[in-house]
Backbone as CSV, one residue per row, in Angstrom:
resi,resn,N_x,N_y,N_z,CA_x,CA_y,CA_z,C_x,C_y,C_z
1,MET,-0.158,-23.785,-4.863,1.110,-23.979,-4.276,1.323,-22.903,-3.229
2,ASN,1.674,-23.281,-2.044,1.902,-22.339,-0.951,3.399,-22.109,-0.810
3,TRP,3.819,-20.881,-1.076,5.233,-20.508,-0.983,5.670,-20.106,0.389
4,LYS,4.744,-19.828,1.264,5.081,-19.370,2.613,5.427,-20.563,3.493
5,THR,6.401,-20.357,4.344,6.681,-21.326,5.381,6.062,-20.768,6.683
6,PRO,5.868,-21.592,7.701,5.290,-21.117,8.933,6.042,-19.907,9.505
7,SER,7.368,-19.843,9.336,8.112,-18.733,9.903,7.888,-17.414,9.144
8,ASP,7.329,-17.501,7.953,7.020,-16.312,7.141,5.743,-15.629,7.598
9,LYS,4.929,-16.353,8.300,3.639,-15.852,8.726,3.793,-14.702,9.752
10,VAL,3.061,-13.654,9.517,3.125,-12.500,10.418,1.884,-12.523,11.329
11,ASN,2.090,-12.314,12.574,0.945,-12.220,13.508,0.341,-10.812,13.383
12,GLU,-0.881,-10.731,12.935,-1.562,-9.456,12.829,-2.609,-9.393,13.916
13,ASP,-2.252,-8.743,15.009,-3.183,-8.669,16.101,-4.167,-7.529,15.854
14,GLU,-5.115,-7.426,16.739,-6.202,-6.462,16.611,-5.697,-5.011,16.690
15,SER,-4.552,-4.798,17.323,-4.056,-3.430,17.509,-3.213,-2.985,16.313
16,ALA,-2.936,-3.828,15.360,-2.103,-3.443,14.214,-2.809,-2.373,13.408
17,ASP,-2.005,-1.454,12.880,-2.522,-0.363,12.004,-2.513,-0.879,10.593
18,VAL,-3.639,-1.482,10.172,-3.703,-2.135,8.860,-3.811,-1.129,7.714
19,VAL,-4.029,0.131,7.993,-4.068,1.168,6.946,-2.690,1.760,6.721
20,ASN,-2.032,2.235,7.745,-0.770,2.970,7.613,0.484,2.057,7.622
21,GLN,0.448,0.983,8.367,1.641,0.114,8.473,1.199,-1.337,8.728
22,PRO,0.642,-2.002,7.679,0.262,-3.360,7.885,1.500,-4.245,8.153
23,PRO,1.480,-5.062,9.232,2.617,-5.865,9.584,3.154,-6.760,8.459
24,HIS,2.233,-7.278,7.626,2.677,-8.196,6.583,3.377,-7.452,5.449
25,TYR,3.409,-6.114,5.439,4.126,-5.357,4.419,5.594,-5.154,4.814
26,LYS,5.977,-5.593,5.996,7.381,-5.407,6.457,8.178,-6.705,6.496
27,VAL,7.604,-7.809,6.027,8.317,-9.066,6.002,9.548,-8.909,5.112
28,GLY,10.674,-9.294,5.619,11.922,-9.180,4.868,12.717,-7.958,5.270
29,GLY,12.232,-7.184,6.208,13.016,-6.066,6.770,12.856,-4.749,6.079
30,ILE,12.073,-4.672,5.018,11.880,-3.379,4.355,10.360,-3.282,4.045
31,GLU,9.871,-2.075,4.237,8.457,-1.816,3.916,8.287,-1.921,2.421
32,THR,7.261,-2.607,1.996,7.018,-2.854,0.591,6.967,-1.542,-0.220
33,ILE,6.316,-0.520,0.304,6.241,0.745,-0.465,7.619,1.359,-0.675
34,ASP,8.498,1.239,0.308,9.862,1.755,0.160,10.649,0.974,-0.919
35,TYR,10.483,-0.343,-0.938,11.110,-1.155,-2.001,10.631,-0.760,-3.349
36,LEU,9.313,-0.618,-3.517,8.771,-0.229,-4.778,9.245,1.138,-5.254
37,GLN,9.321,2.094,-4.338,9.774,3.433,-4.678,11.253,3.370,-5.119
38,ALA,12.037,2.505,-4.489,13.443,2.405,-4.864,13.623,1.763,-6.213
39,LYS,12.760,0.854,-6.587,12.948,0.051,-7.813,12.243,0.651,-9.034
40,LEU,11.145,1.409,-8.804,10.398,1.954,-9.983,10.910,3.337,-10.305
41,SER,10.686,3.716,-11.570,10.961,5.092,-11.966,9.951,5.994,-11.241
42,PRO,10.261,7.331,-11.068,9.296,8.177,-10.424,7.904,8.163,-11.091
43,GLU,7.889,8.124,-12.411,6.616,8.070,-13.141,5.870,6.743,-12.844
44,ALA,6.575,5.676,-12.870,5.927,4.360,-12.580,5.422,4.326,-11.164
45,PHE,6.185,4.850,-10.217,5.777,4.852,-8.837,4.523,5.667,-8.635
46,ARG,4.457,6.853,-9.278,3.236,7.653,-9.162,2.032,6.907,-9.766
47,GLY,2.240,6.197,-10.872,1.194,5.381,-11.447,0.724,4.277,-10.556
48,PHE,1.648,3.672,-9.830,1.327,2.665,-8.837,0.432,3.231,-7.746
49,LEU,0.835,4.396,-7.228,0.068,5.056,-6.155,-1.322,5.430,-6.651
50,HIS,-1.398,6.025,-7.830,-2.678,6.422,-8.400,-3.581,5.200,-8.599
51,GLY,-3.045,4.154,-9.177,-3.801,2.917,-9.409,-4.324,2.298,-8.138
52,ASN,-3.509,2.289,-7.102,-3.974,1.705,-5.815,-5.068,2.541,-5.188
53,ALA,-4.970,3.884,-5.280,-6.049,4.722,-4.765,-7.334,4.421,-5.486
54,LEU,-7.288,4.301,-6.791,-8.497,3.995,-7.627,-9.020,2.603,-7.217
55,LYS,-8.176,1.656,-7.022,-8.543,0.282,-6.663,-9.387,0.322,-5.344
56,TYR,-8.838,0.980,-4.323,-9.540,1.015,-3.053,-10.847,1.792,-3.096
57,LEU,-10.867,2.865,-3.877,-12.122,3.653,-3.993,-13.176,2.861,-4.722
58,SER,-12.768,2.121,-5.790,-13.763,1.446,-6.614,-14.366,0.226,-5.932
59,ARG,-13.656,-0.377,-5.024,-14.200,-1.590,-4.381,-14.733,-1.352,-2.936
60,ALA,-14.600,-0.124,-2.432,-14.925,0.132,-1.055,-16.350,-0.259,-0.669
61,ASN,-17.291,-0.011,-1.497,-18.692,-0.321,-1.134,-19.085,-1.747,-1.505
62,HIS,-18.147,-2.552,-1.884,-18.398,-3.945,-2.249,-17.729,-4.938,-1.298
63,LYS,-17.174,-4.430,-0.206,-16.503,-5.246,0.783,-17.082,-4.975,2.161
64,GLY,-16.622,-5.654,3.153,-17.189,-5.572,4.493,-16.868,-4.283,5.256
65,ASN,-15.764,-3.604,4.899,-15.381,-2.421,5.679,-15.027,-1.280,4.743
66,PRO,-16.018,-0.591,4.222,-15.753,0.498,3.253,-14.882,1.627,3.863
67,GLN,-15.056,1.924,5.120,-14.276,3.000,5.756,-12.781,2.706,5.653
68,GLN,-12.417,1.456,5.915,-10.987,1.081,5.835,-10.456,1.240,4.410
69,ASP,-11.261,0.878,3.417,-10.803,1.074,2.011,-10.707,2.576,1.669
70,PHE,-11.619,3.375,2.196,-11.479,4.822,1.945,-10.223,5.352,2.606
71,GLU,-9.880,4.857,3.792,-8.665,5.329,4.457,-7.413,4.847,3.706
72,LYS,-7.456,3.639,3.150,-6.343,3.179,2.349,-6.173,3.991,1.092
73,ALA,-7.281,4.327,0.431,-7.210,5.145,-0.783,-6.637,6.524,-0.391
74,GLN,-7.045,7.077,0.690,-6.516,8.352,1.143,-4.995,8.245,1.426
75,TRP,-4.558,7.151,2.029,-3.130,6.980,2.253,-2.350,7.043,0.941
76,TYR,-2.843,6.307,-0.080,-2.153,6.331,-1.355,-2.209,7.707,-1.989
77,LEU,-3.294,8.390,-1.887,-3.361,9.789,-2.423,-2.423,10.712,-1.681
78,ASN,-2.335,10.598,-0.358,-1.436,11.434,0.408,0.020,11.152,0.008
79,LYS,0.345,9.878,-0.220,1.722,9.533,-0.651,1.967,10.087,-2.068
80,LEU,0.987,10.060,-2.915,1.124,10.642,-4.267,1.398,12.124,-4.200
81,VAL,0.668,12.794,-3.375,0.889,14.231,-3.186,2.313,14.493,-2.594
82,ALA,2.716,13.656,-1.687,4.031,13.835,-1.033,5.165,13.628,-1.987
83,VAL,5.077,12.696,-2.933,6.177,12.454,-3.873,6.184,13.435,-5.010
84,GLY,5.138,14.262,-5.170,5.160,15.296,-6.137,4.492,14.915,-7.465
85,GLY,4.419,15.916,-8.307,3.782,15.746,-9.590,4.752,15.289,-10.638
86,GLU,4.585,15.816,-11.835,5.404,15.475,-12.975,6.861,15.791,-12.736
87,ASP,7.743,15.045,-13.330,9.173,15.349,-13.257,9.431,16.655,-13.978
88,GLU,10.314,17.443,-13.426,10.690,18.654,-14.083,11.535,18.364,-15.326
89,LYS,11.266,19.086,-16.376,11.982,18.820,-17.626,12.977,19.907,-17.914
């Protein structure tokens, strides 16, 4: 079942920054990462970032563009460092 309508489709041209700001992550007026950070607990959000970094690292050499997956993993690791470590108790 296809839930997208033609107006939902995002044009991703060759100049789009698919690592740092993929156009399809902004559909609906908010960047997906910002929505997730607002909705998840800090601990859950850090787990999400950690899991995505692992995902991109583990599959990088099994896809057509390993460099892009390494850059995506690095993006998630940088975001993880930026949001900080454990909550202070």
